N, C-alpha and C positions, 0 to 999 in steps of 0.2 A: 424427404429432406436429407441431404447428404450429411451423415454424422461426422465426416472428416473435415468439414469446414471449420477453420479456426480464424479468430480475429487477431491472434497473437503470433501465429507461426505460418510460414509459407506452405504451399501444397506439398504433401508428401513428407513432411517433417516428422521423423519417427521419435518414439519415446527414448530410444537409445541416443539419438542425436541431441535431444534436450538434456539428457543427463551428462553427456560429454561436454556440453557447452555451458554448464553451470559454473558460477563463480566458486572458487575453492573454499572460501571462508566467509562467514556471514556476521562476524562480530562487529564489523563496521556499521551495520544497520543500527545497532544501539549507540555506538560511539558518536555517530553523526545525527542521531535523533530523526531518522528517516520516517519512522512510523507516525510521527507527529505531523508530517507533511502530506504523505499519501495515506489517508485514513480509510481503511476498508472496514466498514461496520460489520462485525461478525454476529451471527444469529444462532449460536450453538444451542440456545434455549429452545429453538424450534426444531432441533435435530439436524440443522444445516451444518456441514463440516466447516471448520474455520478456514478462511482464505488467508494464507500467509504471504506477506510481501516478499519474503525470501524465495518463494516459488517462482518468481517472475524475472529474476535477474538472469542475464545471458551474456555470453562473451562473443556471440555470433553477429558480425556486422550485418548480415542479410536479415536476421530477425529484427535487429534494432531499426533498420531502414523500413522494414515492413510495418512495424508498429508506429514509427514516427509519421509515415505517410497517412495511415488511418487516423491517427490522432489529429493531424493537421486538417483533415477533411471534416472531422467532427467539430473542431474549433471554429472552422470557417463557415459551417453550415448548421445553423441552429435547428433546422427541421430534422436533420439526421440525428442530432443529439436528443431531441424530443422523442424520436422514434424509440431509441433504446430506453429512455427513462419511462416511457409508456409501457414498453414490453416487459421491463424487468419484474414488476410485481407478478405478472402472469407467469413468467418463466420461473420465478421463485416458487409459485404454487405448483407448477409442474415438477420442479426439483423436489419439493417437500414430499409430494405424494408418490412420485416415481421411485425414489430411493427406499420407501417403506414397503413397496409392493413387489419388487423384484420381478416385474413383468407378468405376474400371475393374475388371473381373473376368477374371482370367486364372489359369491353374493355378498359376503361380509366386507369385501374390498371394492365392490362394484361402483359405489358412489364416487370414490376417489378416482377410479379409472376413467369413469365417464367425464368427471370434471377435468381430468388431464386432457382428454381429447377435445373438450370444448375450449379449454385454454390454448391448446395447440393450434386450433383453427383461428382463434382470435389473434394470437401472436403472429402466425403466418400471414394473416390478412394485414396486420399492422405493418409488417416488414414490406409486404408487396405494395401496399399503397404508397409507402414512402420511397421505395427504391425503384419501382418500375419505370418512372420517368426521370429519375435522377441521372445527371451526367457525372459519373464517378471517376475518380482518378487513382485511388488507392487499391492495391491488389486485394487487400482483405475485404473491403466492401464490395468490390466487383465479384469476388467469389461468393459472398453471401447473396448478392443479387441473382447470380446465375442459379444458385441452388434453390432460392425461393421461387424464381420464375419456373424452373423445371418442376417443382412440387405443385404449384398452383395450376399449371397446365396439364398435369397428369390426370389420367382417368381415375386413378386411385383416390386422389384428393377430391376430385369432383364427386365421386361416389360417396366418399365419407361425408361431405357437406350435405349431400342429398339425403343420405340415411339419417343424419342427425337432425336435419330440418323436418323430417317426417315423424319424428318422435313427439309424443304429446307433452312430455315434460322437458322444460328447458332448465337443466340443473344449474347453468351458469347464472340464472336470474335469481336463484334462492339467496336471500340476504339475511334472513333471521327466522327464528321460530318463536312461537308463543307457548310458554310452558304453564300449565295449570296445576295447582297444588291444592289438594283437599286437606282440611284440618279437622282434627278430632275435637272433642269437648274441651280439651286442655290446650287447644291451639298448637298441638304438635302435628308436624307433617305426617299425614296418614297415607297419602297416595299422590303420585305425580305422573304427568304425561304430557305429550305434545297436543296442543289445542289447535294450532294452525301453523302453516308454513307461509312465509311472507316474502314479498319482493322488495321490501324496504327495511332499512336497518333501524333498530331502536336507538334512542339517544337519551342522555341524562336531562335534557331540557336546560332552561336558563333560570337564573335567579329572578330576573324581571318577569319571566313567564309564570313562575310560581307565585310571586307577589301579586300579580295582576289577575291570576287565575286563568290566563290564556292556555296554559299547558294542559288543563283538564280536558280540553276538547281535542287534544292530539293523541290518537291511540298508540303512537309509537314513543311516547315519553315514559321512561322508567321512573316509577315513584321512589324506588329504593334499589340499591345494587345488591344482587345475590352472589356475585362473583367479583373478586376472589373469595373463595370459600374458606371456612376455618381450616387451619393446618391439619393435615393428616386425615381428612374426611374420606372414609372408605378406602384408604390407600392400600391397606393390607389385603383386602379382598381382591384387589387387582395386581398384587405383587409389586407395588410401586412405592413402598415405604421409603422415605428419605434415608439415605445411608445404608440401604439394604445391600446384600451381596449381589443381587441382580442389577440394581441401579444405584451404585454407591455415590454417584455424583449428582443425582437429582435433588433439586431444591423443592421446598414445600409448594411454592407457587407453580412449579412445573408439574408436580403431582396433581394439584387442583385442576390444571388445564387438561391433563390426561384423563382424569375422572370425568369431567364435564364433556370433553370431546367424545369419549367412548359411549357415554349415555345417549347423547344427542344423535350420534351416528347410528347407533342401534335402532333408535326410534325412526329415523328417516328411512333406513333400509327396510324396516317393517312396513312403512307407509307405501313405499314405491317398489315393493318386491316384484310385482308383475311387470312394471315398466322396465325394471332392471333386467329381468330374465329375457324379455323380448329384445333388449338392446345387446344382449350377450354376444351374438355372432359378429356384430359390427365392431365391438370392442376387441374381441379376440383377433380379428382380421387386421386392425390398424395399430393397436396399442404399442406393442413391443418394438416394431420396426421404426415407426415415424416420430416418436417423442424423444428418443434418446439424444438426438442432435442438440436440442435446446438444453438438456441436462448438462451436456459437456460444455456448452457455451456459457452457462450461468456464471461460473467463477471468473471467466474472462471478461464478461460485461461488467461485473462488479469492480474489477480492477481498473478497467478502462474509464468508467465513470468516476472513480476515485481520482485518477490522474487528471481528468478534465476539470473536476472541481478544484483541485489544488492549483492548477494553472490559472483558471478563471478567478479564483480568490486572490491570487497574487496580482494578477492584472488589474482587478477591481480596486486593489489597494494602491495601485499606481506603480507597480514594479514590473519590469520587463521580464518576459519568459520567451526564449527563442528556440527555434528548431535547429539543432546542431547538424553540421555536416558529418557524415559517417565515413571514417577512414578504415582501412584494413589494419589488423593487428600488427602486421609486419611494418607498417608505416611508423609505428610508435609515436603517434602525433597527439600532442596536447597544445591547443592554441585557443585561449579564452580571452575575449575582449570584454572588459568591464564586468567581471564576475563579482558577485556580492554574496554575503552570507544570509541565507534564507531565514534562519531563526532570529538573527538580529533585526532583519527587516520587519518580520512579523511582530516582534516584541516592541518595536518603536522606542527602544531604549535610546538610540542615537537620533538626534534631530535631523542630521544630514548623513545619509548612508554613503559609505565610501565604496567606490568601484575601482577594481584593479585589474590589470592585464597579467596573464601568465602564459608562458610558452616554453616548451622543451625543444631542443635541437641537438645537433652533433656536438655543440660546445657545452651543453648542460642538460643532463637528464635528471640528476638528483641535486637538490639545492639546500644549502645551509642558510637558514633565515635567522638573522640576528637584528637587534635594535633595542630601543628603550622598552622598559616594562610598560605594559598597558598601551603598546604602540600599534595594536591591531594584528600582531603576528598570528596568534592562535585563531582569531576570527578569519583571517585570510586562508590559513591552512584548512579549516573546515569548509570554507566556501569552495575551494578547489576540489576537496574530497566529495562534497555533496554534488557538485556538477558532474563529476565522473560517475558517481553512483546512480544519479537520476538518468544519465545518458544510457547506462547499461540496463535500465528498465525499459528503454525505448520512450523516454519522457523528455519534454522540453527542459531546458536548463536555465538557471538564474544568471544570465549573461546576455549582452547585446548580440554577440556572435560566438560561435564555437566550432572548432574542427577537432574531432576526437577519435582516437582509436580505442577499441575495447582493451581492457587488461584482463588477465586471467584471474587475478586476485587483488582485492583491496584490503590492505592490512593497516591497522591503526595501533600505535603504541603511545598512549597518552599517560602522563605522569599519574601514578597511583596516589590516592588521597591518604591511604594508610596501609599498614601491613596486611597481606592477604591471608596470613595464617599464623598459628601459634609458633613461636620460635623463629620467625622470619621477619625482618624489617622491611620497610618500604623499598629500599634499594634492591635487596635480594629478590623480592617479588617482581620488580620491574625487569631485572636481568633475566629471571626465569622465563617470563613472558616473551621477552625479546629474542632469546635463544630459540624458542619454539618457532617464532616467525621467521628468523633468519635461516633456519634449517630447511624451510620449505619455500623460501623466496626464490623467484626466477626472474629472468630478464623481461618477462611479459607482465610483471606485477607492479603495483603501486604501493609504496610504503609511506605512511604519514606518521611522523614522530613529533610529539609535543613535549618539550622540556624533559626528555628522557635523561636519566642519570642525575637529576637534580636532588636525589636523596643521598648523595655522598659528597665527599670533599671536592673542591674545584680541581685539584691535581689528579685525583682518581678519575673524575668525570671526563676530564680532557683526554687522558690516556685511553680510556675505554672508547670514547667517542671516535677518536682517531682510528682505532682498530675497526670499529663498526663501519665507519664511512668508507674506509679503504675496501672492506669486504663488499659493501653495497655496490661500489663502483665496479668491482670484479664480477659481481653477479649481473649487473646491467639493469637493475630495476630503476624505475622512475619514482619521484616523490619529493618530499620536503621534510627537513629537520629543523623545527623551531627550537632554538637553544639560547641559553644565556652565556655559553662558552664562546666568547668573541674571538679567542685566539684561533679557533678552527678556520675562520675566514682567511687567515694568513697562510694556510697550508694547502691551498689548491694544487700547487705544483707537485707537492709530495703525494697527494691522493691520485692525481691524474697521471703521474709517471710510473705508477705501479705496473709491472710487466703484463699482468693479466687484466688490466682495466678494460671494461666493455662499455662503460657509460661515464661521460665526463661529469665531474662535480663542479658546481658553480655557486656563486653567492647571490643571495637576495637580502635586501635591507629595508627595515621599516624606517621611514624618513621623518625628520623633525621639520615642522613648518616654520618654527621660529626658535632657533637654537638658543638665542640670548635669553628667552623667557621660558625655555623648556616646553614649548607647545608642540604637541604631536600632530602630524598630518594624517596618520593612518594610511599613507601611501606606501605601497611595496614596490621597490624598483630593483632591477637586476644590476646592482652596483656593489662595489666593495664598501663595507660599512666602516664607520669611524666610531668604534666602540668606546674609547676613552673620552671622546668628545661628548657622547651621549651621557656618560656617567657624570662628567663635570657639570653639564647643563642641568641635569635633573637635581644634582646635589645643591646647586645654586638656587634652584627654584624652591627647594624644600628648606633652604636656610642652613644646610649642613656643610657648606664650604667654609674652610678656615681661611680668612682673608689676611692680606698683608698688615692689616691694622691689629692683628692678634686677637680677632674675635670671629664668631660664627655669623654667617649671613651678611 
């Protein structure tokens, strides 16, 4: 099995290239709540390293296209998706055992090594059965198919299967053990040991079975549960005490698991010692070389399946998720049709979800978005940011269509709820954060600002905002600034006439559906806003307009 096969990166993609094409900042992952969308279930309690969503962002159009093509094939072909879902538990087992063995073969580790090889054969056969006759289109699955076929057709693999089939013990079939415990006169445990090794799993039985007495005839029903065990049981003898210097992060339940696993493993190794010794040469010949490819692939499959689940969940709920067209970074392209806010869609807060278009061009790369309060401005801002972020994972986007270029960085500056530290107010904290962003911002970045400078007076906010917008235009970054400072929309000529301007500033406005009654449409359009009209309409709706009759409302 070719250990260089990757489902996420094209052939020959080096570690150095991956690092070079990482997004520069990851704070947007929290700001846009991306972890609630693509949920990768981590299993650190099993010793499996955490898979971080931030590890998968890229700025490389080639990588994004590679992933999108593979994702499209899995979404269109349920049997290929089933293949990965069926293989994942086996690959998880390989990963668990492989990382704890470091490629060595000793009697006390032999059971794990043999199980790895058995799982390796099972996974390889699962992939071969699904891929051998499949008409594939994505480069990633084609590479996997070629590697699997080369493995299955090799003399090495055939000999491995032959050697394993000749063994008298099929370790992959072992599902449970029966433990016998002798009691003394005081009903205290006196001696314990393995009574039998079984090919079926024990289960707790059912309430109906216990009431009717049917469970008494089932030898695999547990009358009572012995595990989880009492906290701290024999943990000190194994050096596994919770909070110890050796294992400071281990919880009591993890200690219990380690105690039980070590005891059962020792007993099994004692029972099968002769078979294990005889199998040694086969293990040493195949283990280290052949199993590492699946270990490398394990976090990639977990990420891909999390993407597929997210997309299918959205589609099952009635929302469109589309494959975007990938453009080069130099194209500086953002063209979204009917983009929507994923979190709002999933929360079902709004009865009718609003879809908006968004496009950058030579006449507008950075936009000032104004309009009535609660008019959908912040919702739209996050919808655009989420679409860009998902795109840079190589994922489908929440829009009917999309043409996107990767950006080097996605920066978010959302109004702080409170002061960030002693002696500093909200405004000072906001400014400090924005300065850090602006100092590293480039023309290949996206900046999303939501009600920045709202922590100071209108006059100060307007002055600072003018300076910042002029600077962003000179840098050439794309993005959106949601603001209550309506006067900014009148100063496009000033911003765009700056001598070093590299990206034009333009307006977006949240529109009113019914101005007379102050009804918001939540539509965002590329037009000049009418800020004073919004204020008058909303004041009238709230009854705070002073009429000609000399009264309010």
